[in-house]
C-alpha positions as CSV (number, residue, x, y, z in Angstrom):
1,M,-131.2,-121.2,82.9
2,R,-132.2,-117.8,84.1
3,I,-134.0,-115.8,81.4
4,L,-134.7,-112.0,81.6
5,I,-137.2,-110.6,79.0
6,A,-138.0,-106.9,78.8
7,S,-141.0,-105.3,76.9
8,H,-144.0,-103.1,77.3
9,T,-146.0,-105.9,75.6
10,Y,-146.2,-107.8,78.9
11,I,-148.1,-105.2,80.8
12,V,-151.1,-107.2,79.5
13,D,-151.3,-110.4,81.5
14,L,-152.8,-112.3,78.6
15,N,-149.6,-111.7,76.6
16,C,-147.5,-113.4,79.3
17,E,-148.9,-117.0,78.8
18,K,-146.0,-118.1,76.5
19,L,-143.4,-116.9,79.1
20,R,-145.2,-118.6,82.0
21,I,-145.1,-121.9,80.0
22,L,-141.4,-121.3,79.2
23,S,-140.7,-121.1,83.0
24,Q,-142.3,-124.5,83.4
25,L,-140.6,-126.4,80.6
26,E,-137.6,-127.6,82.6
27,P,-136.9,-127.6,86.4
28,E,-133.9,-125.2,86.4
29,I,-135.6,-122.5,84.2
30,E,-136.5,-119.1,85.8
31,V,-138.1,-116.3,83.9
32,T,-138.1,-112.7,85.0
33,V,-140.1,-110.2,82.9
34,V,-139.2,-106.6,83.1
35,V,-142.1,-104.2,82.3
36,P,-142.3,-100.4,82.6
37,K,-143.8,-99.2,85.8
38,K,-146.1,-96.8,83.9
39,W,-147.3,-97.1,80.3
40,K,-149.8,-95.3,78.2
41,P,-150.8,-97.7,75.4
42,G,-152.9,-95.1,73.5
43,G,-155.7,-96.2,71.1
44,V,-158.9,-97.2,72.9
45,Q,-157.1,-97.4,76.2
46,N,-156.3,-93.7,76.6
47,K,-155.0,-94.0,80.1
48,I,-151.8,-94.7,82.0
49,I,-151.4,-98.3,83.2
50,E,-149.5,-98.8,86.4
51,T,-148.1,-102.3,86.4
52,Q,-148.0,-104.7,89.4
53,Y,-145.3,-106.9,90.7
54,C,-146.1,-110.6,90.4
55,D,-144.2,-113.6,91.8
56,E,-145.2,-117.1,90.9
57,G,-142.0,-118.8,91.9
58,K,-140.1,-119.6,88.7
59,F,-142.0,-116.8,86.9
60,R,-141.9,-113.1,87.9
61,I,-143.1,-109.8,86.5
62,V,-141.1,-106.9,87.8
63,P,-142.1,-103.3,87.1
64,V,-139.0,-101.1,86.7
65,S,-139.0,-97.3,86.6
66,N,-139.0,-96.0,83.1
67,F,-138.4,-93.1,80.8
68,S,-140.9,-92.5,78.0
69,Q,-144.4,-93.9,78.7
70,N,-145.7,-94.3,75.2
71,H,-142.9,-94.8,72.7
72,Q,-141.4,-98.3,72.5
73,G,-138.2,-97.2,70.7
74,L,-137.5,-94.5,73.4
75,L,-138.4,-96.7,76.3
76,S,-135.5,-97.0,78.8
77,F,-135.3,-98.0,82.4
78,G,-134.2,-96.4,85.7
79,A,-131.4,-97.3,88.1
80,D,-133.5,-100.1,89.8
81,L,-132.8,-102.2,86.7
82,I,-129.1,-102.4,87.9
83,S,-129.9,-104.1,91.2
84,L,-132.4,-106.5,89.5
85,L,-129.8,-107.6,87.0
86,W,-127.1,-107.9,89.6
87,K,-129.3,-110.1,91.8
88,F,-130.9,-112.2,89.1
89,R,-127.7,-112.6,87.0
90,P,-129.5,-113.9,83.8
91,H,-127.9,-116.2,81.2
92,I,-130.2,-114.7,78.5
93,I,-131.3,-111.1,78.2
94,Q,-134.0,-110.5,75.6
95,V,-135.4,-107.1,74.8
96,E,-138.5,-106.9,72.6
97,Q,-138.4,-103.3,71.4
98,G,-136.8,-103.8,67.9
99,S,-133.3,-103.2,66.6
100,R,-133.2,-99.5,67.5
101,G,-134.5,-99.8,71.1
102,L,-132.8,-97.6,73.7
103,A,-133.7,-100.2,76.4
104,Y,-131.7,-102.9,74.5
105,A,-128.6,-100.7,74.2
106,E,-129.0,-100.1,78.0
107,M,-129.2,-103.8,78.7
108,I,-126.2,-104.6,76.5
109,T,-124.1,-101.9,78.4
110,L,-125.2,-103.1,81.8
111,N,-124.5,-106.7,80.8
112,Q,-120.9,-105.7,80.1
113,L,-120.4,-103.4,83.1
114,L,-121.8,-105.9,85.6
115,G,-119.8,-108.8,84.0
116,L,-122.9,-110.9,83.6
117,K,-121.8,-112.7,80.4
118,A,-125.4,-113.1,79.4
119,K,-126.4,-113.6,75.7
120,N,-128.0,-110.5,74.2
121,I,-131.1,-111.0,72.0
122,F,-133.7,-108.6,70.6
123,F,-137.1,-109.3,69.1
124,T,-138.4,-107.3,66.1
125,W,-141.6,-107.2,64.0
126,W,-140.1,-104.7,61.6
127,N,-140.7,-106.0,58.0
128,L,-140.1,-103.0,55.7
129,P,-136.8,-101.8,54.2
130,Y,-135.5,-98.7,55.9
131,N,-132.7,-96.2,55.9
132,L,-131.3,-94.7,59.2
133,K,-129.6,-91.4,59.8
134,F,-127.1,-90.5,62.5
135,P,-127.5,-90.9,65.5
136,V,-130.1,-93.7,65.1
137,S,-127.9,-95.5,62.7
138,L,-125.2,-95.6,65.3
139,L,-127.7,-97.0,67.9
140,E,-128.8,-99.8,65.6
141,K,-125.2,-100.6,64.8
142,Y,-124.3,-100.9,68.5
143,N,-127.3,-103.1,69.1
144,I,-126.8,-105.4,66.2
145,T,-123.0,-105.7,66.8
146,H,-123.6,-106.8,70.3
147,S,-126.3,-109.3,69.6
148,H,-125.7,-113.0,70.1
149,G,-129.0,-113.8,68.4
150,I,-132.1,-112.2,67.0
151,I,-135.8,-113.3,67.0
152,S,-137.8,-111.9,64.2
153,G,-141.6,-112.2,64.1
154,N,-141.6,-112.7,60.3
155,Q,-139.4,-113.8,57.4
156,D,-139.1,-110.3,55.9
157,G,-137.8,-108.9,59.1
158,A,-135.0,-111.6,59.2
159,E,-134.1,-110.8,55.6
160,I,-133.9,-107.0,56.3
161,L,-131.6,-107.6,59.2
162,R,-129.3,-109.7,57.0
163,Q,-129.2,-106.7,54.6
164,H,-128.2,-104.5,57.5
165,G,-125.2,-106.6,58.0
166,Y,-126.2,-109.1,60.7
167,K,-124.5,-112.5,60.2
168,G,-125.4,-114.3,63.4
169,S,-128.3,-116.6,64.4
170,I,-131.8,-115.4,63.5
171,K,-134.9,-117.4,64.6
172,V,-138.3,-116.6,63.1
173,I,-141.0,-116.9,65.8
174,P,-144.0,-114.7,66.4
175,Q,-144.1,-112.8,69.7
176,L,-147.4,-114.2,70.9
177,G,-149.0,-117.6,70.5
178,V,-152.6,-118.8,70.4
179,N,-154.4,-120.1,73.5
180,E,-155.7,-123.4,72.2
181,S,-158.0,-123.9,75.3
182,L,-159.8,-120.6,74.4
183,F,-159.5,-120.9,70.6
184,T,-160.9,-124.3,70.0
185,P,-163.7,-125.7,67.7
186,T,-167.1,-125.3,69.4
187,L,-170.6,-125.0,68.0
188,Q,-172.3,-121.7,68.8
189,P,-176.1,-122.2,68.1
190,E,-177.3,-119.5,70.6
191,L,-174.9,-116.8,69.4
192,G,-175.8,-117.8,65.8
193,N,-179.5,-117.4,66.5
194,K,-178.9,-114.0,68.1
195,L,-177.0,-112.8,65.0
196,G,-179.4,-114.4,62.5
197,I,-176.9,-117.1,61.4
198,Q,-178.2,-120.6,60.9
199,Q,-176.0,-123.7,61.1
200,D,-176.0,-124.3,57.4
201,D,-175.3,-120.7,56.4
202,F,-172.0,-120.0,54.6
203,V,-170.4,-117.2,56.6
204,V,-167.4,-115.2,55.4
205,G,-165.7,-113.7,58.4
206,F,-163.2,-110.9,59.2
207,V,-161.7,-109.9,62.5
208,G,-159.6,-106.7,62.9
209,R,-159.4,-103.0,62.4
210,F,-161.5,-101.3,59.7
211,V,-158.7,-99.5,57.9
212,Q,-157.7,-99.3,54.3
213,E,-154.6,-101.6,54.7
214,K,-156.7,-104.5,56.0
215,G,-158.3,-104.8,52.5
216,L,-161.9,-104.7,53.5
217,L,-163.0,-102.8,50.3
218,T,-161.5,-105.6,48.3
219,L,-163.5,-108.1,50.4
220,V,-166.7,-106.2,49.8
221,N,-166.0,-106.0,46.0
222,A,-165.4,-109.8,46.0
223,L,-168.6,-110.5,47.8
224,A,-170.5,-108.2,45.5
225,S,-169.5,-110.4,42.5
226,L,-170.9,-113.4,44.3
227,K,-174.4,-111.9,44.8
228,E,-176.0,-114.9,43.2
229,K,-174.5,-117.3,45.8
230,S,-175.9,-117.8,49.3
231,W,-173.6,-116.3,51.9
232,K,-173.5,-114.0,54.9
233,C,-170.6,-111.8,56.0
234,L,-169.6,-111.4,59.7
235,L,-167.4,-108.4,60.4
236,L,-165.8,-108.1,63.8
237,G,-164.1,-104.8,64.6
238,R,-164.3,-101.1,64.0
239,G,-162.4,-98.2,62.5
240,P,-162.4,-95.2,60.3
241,L,-163.4,-97.2,57.1
242,Q,-166.7,-98.4,58.6
243,L,-169.0,-95.8,57.0
244,E,-167.4,-96.1,53.5
245,L,-167.6,-99.9,53.9
246,M,-171.3,-100.0,54.6
247,N,-172.0,-97.4,52.0
248,K,-170.3,-99.5,49.4
249,A,-172.2,-102.6,50.6
250,A,-175.5,-100.6,50.2
251,E,-174.4,-99.5,46.7
252,Y,-173.9,-103.2,45.8
253,N,-177.2,-104.1,47.4
254,I,-175.6,-106.6,49.8
255,K,-175.8,-104.5,53.1
256,N,-178.5,-106.8,54.4
257,R,-176.1,-109.8,54.2
258,I,-173.4,-108.1,56.4
259,I,-173.5,-108.6,60.1
260,L,-171.4,-106.0,61.9
261,V,-170.2,-106.5,65.5
262,E,-168.2,-103.6,66.8
263,S,-166.8,-104.5,70.1
264,V,-166.1,-107.9,71.6
265,P,-163.8,-108.9,74.6
266,H,-160.9,-111.0,73.5
267,D,-162.1,-114.1,75.4
268,K,-165.4,-114.0,73.4
269,V,-163.8,-113.7,69.9
270,P,-163.5,-117.5,69.5
271,N,-167.3,-117.7,69.8
272,Y,-167.7,-115.5,66.7
273,I,-164.8,-117.2,64.8
274,N,-166.6,-120.5,65.4
275,L,-169.6,-119.2,63.4
276,M,-167.5,-118.6,60.3
277,S,-167.2,-120.9,57.4
278,T,-164.0,-119.2,56.4
279,L,-162.0,-116.4,57.9
280,V,-160.5,-113.9,55.3
281,L,-157.5,-111.6,55.9
282,P,-157.3,-109.5,52.8
283,S,-154.5,-107.2,53.9
284,E,-152.8,-105.0,51.3
285,K,-149.8,-102.7,51.3
286,N,-150.5,-99.1,52.2
287,H,-147.9,-96.8,50.7
288,N,-149.3,-93.8,52.4
289,L,-148.4,-94.7,56.0
290,K,-145.2,-93.0,57.0
291,N,-142.8,-92.9,59.9
292,I,-139.4,-91.5,60.5
293,T,-137.4,-94.2,58.8
294,S,-139.6,-95.7,56.1
295,V,-142.8,-95.5,54.1
296,G,-145.6,-98.0,53.8
297,W,-147.1,-101.0,55.6
298,K,-147.6,-104.7,55.0
299,E,-148.9,-107.4,57.2
300,Q,-146.4,-108.3,60.0
301,F,-148.0,-111.6,60.9
302,G,-151.8,-111.8,61.0
303,H,-152.5,-113.3,64.5
304,V,-156.2,-113.8,63.7
305,L,-155.2,-116.4,61.2
306,I,-153.7,-118.8,63.8
307,E,-156.8,-118.1,66.0
308,A,-159.1,-119.2,63.2
309,M,-156.8,-122.2,62.4
310,A,-157.0,-123.3,66.0
311,C,-160.8,-123.3,65.7
312,K,-160.6,-125.5,62.5
313,V,-161.9,-122.6,60.4
314,P,-160.3,-122.6,56.9
315,V,-158.5,-119.4,56.1
316,I,-158.1,-117.2,53.0
317,G,-155.3,-114.6,53.0
318,S,-153.7,-112.2,50.6
319,N,-150.0,-112.5,49.8
320,S,-149.2,-109.4,51.9
321,G,-146.1,-109.7,54.2
322,E,-146.1,-112.8,56.5
323,I,-149.6,-114.1,55.6
324,P,-148.4,-116.7,52.9
325,Y,-145.8,-118.1,55.4
326,V,-148.4,-118.4,58.2
327,I,-151.0,-120.1,56.0
328,G,-148.6,-122.2,53.9
329,N,-150.5,-125.0,52.3
330,T,-153.3,-125.0,54.9
331,G,-155.5,-122.4,53.3
332,L,-156.0,-120.3,50.1
333,I,-153.9,-117.3,49.1
334,F,-154.7,-114.6,46.6
335,P,-152.8,-111.6,45.2
336,E,-153.4,-108.6,47.4
337,G,-156.1,-106.1,46.1
338,D,-157.4,-108.7,43.6
339,A,-161.1,-108.9,44.3
340,K,-161.7,-111.4,41.5
341,M,-159.2,-113.9,42.8
342,L,-160.5,-113.5,46.3
343,A,-164.0,-114.2,45.0
344,D,-162.7,-117.3,43.3
345,C,-161.2,-118.5,46.7
346,I,-164.5,-117.9,48.5
347,L,-166.4,-119.7,45.7
348,Q,-164.1,-122.7,46.1
349,F,-165.1,-123.1,49.7
350,I,-168.8,-122.5,48.9
351,E,-168.8,-125.1,46.2
352,K,-166.3,-127.6,47.7
353,P,-167.2,-128.1,51.4
354,E,-164.9,-131.1,51.5
355,L,-161.9,-128.9,50.5
356,A,-162.8,-126.4,53.2
357,K,-163.1,-129.1,55.8
358,H,-159.7,-130.7,54.7
359,L,-157.9,-127.3,54.9
360,G,-159.6,-126.5,58.2
361,E,-158.1,-129.8,59.6
362,M,-154.7,-129.0,58.2
363,G,-154.7,-125.5,59.6
364,Y,-155.7,-126.9,63.0
365,Q,-152.7,-129.3,62.9
366,K,-150.4,-126.5,62.0
367,A,-151.7,-124.1,64.7
368,I,-151.4,-126.8,67.4
369,T,-147.9,-127.9,66.2
370,H,-146.3,-124.5,65.6
371,Y,-148.3,-121.6,67.0
372,T,-149.6,-122.5,70.5
373,N,-147.9,-120.7,73.4
374,K,-146.4,-124.0,74.4
375,A,-145.0,-124.6,70.9
376,L,-143.5,-121.1,70.7
377,A,-142.0,-121.4,74.3
378,Q,-140.4,-124.7,73.2
379,Q,-138.9,-123.1,70.0
380,Q,-137.7,-120.1,72.0
381,L,-136.0,-122.4,74.6
382,E,-134.2,-124.4,71.9
383,F,-132.9,-121.2,70.4
384,Y,-131.6,-120.1,73.8
385,K,-129.9,-123.4,74.4
386,E,-128.2,-123.1,70.9
387,L,-126.9,-119.7,71.9
388,V,-125.8,-120.6,75.4
389,N,-123.9,-123.7,74.2
390,S,-122.3,-121.8,71.3
391,H,-118.8,-120.4,71.8
392,L,-118.9,-118.4,68.6
393,V,-117.7,-114.8,68.8
394,I,-120.4,-112.2,68.0
395,S,-120.8,-111.8,64.3
396,H,-120.3,-108.2,63.1
């Protein structure tokens, strides 16, 4: 099976691990990853990345000339894509730029013009209801109408596509898995000493952006109500909410219990997670965030949850977006924005270490079974086989 996957996501080599594994699952599989030649990610990396060709035999990364260097919906590819498609002749074409991606419409059209007869698939993270106006509504209709299958990163995204009229196969699989050789249970006494964390300390942890929608103020409010208990809080990340967060902690007289680490390379994050007694993801809807088609935000997946689970760290999450599906019965869930209920969850783990250990073990089993790159690659291959072997007409 020849599989072609296109996305700006794979300009980062770390993100390619699942696709490398996919290429090794069976002898006849070949994976070609199309990435834009030049891309400007924005954020902390405020520079243009020039991607490099990579050939590992059954796995290749091919930079293709592109239009738009920083907008995933407007990303499209130059004429060199045509020769690549003609030569590779894929059985599967998957574009990971959402339902309204120009690159996907381009691939669908070239698939038809070149007579490739490949199955068209797109990946989406989008999990909010939306209304489209012409001509974007026409673009999405074209893309959905010509899709043989869709992969959604979350349950809400799948449901929304059903509401927009898609009746074909949808598989819910996150885009990226967890590297279980990196995220694995390991004691960190040296790092703990450096941060003032002893082995028997109860450490409440958070990893992510310090923004309103990540629910950090709710976490601080919850911890303030547990002042009489013995705990420390390890916050990994940075963002515009940092000053307000620390001021609030000072106001509650708990600032001295908060350990703030602003910048950590991704391969060092597991060391910090392994110092945590529980990882909390208290995300909450933000109705103020706006874009062209919709208003608001809710958690699309919560990747840090599966990283903590792979380290056997028990997790606590709000009921925002995909979080309850990711955690399932392997951790504790509280209503978003509810500091009292979050405090109750933390208290359960403080007072019942055997419960925390049990849920940590369950989370580990779930992460290894469902969320490693190998597990995701296997799920993706099964979906491809289902589509290739299906003789169903595209569902309108």
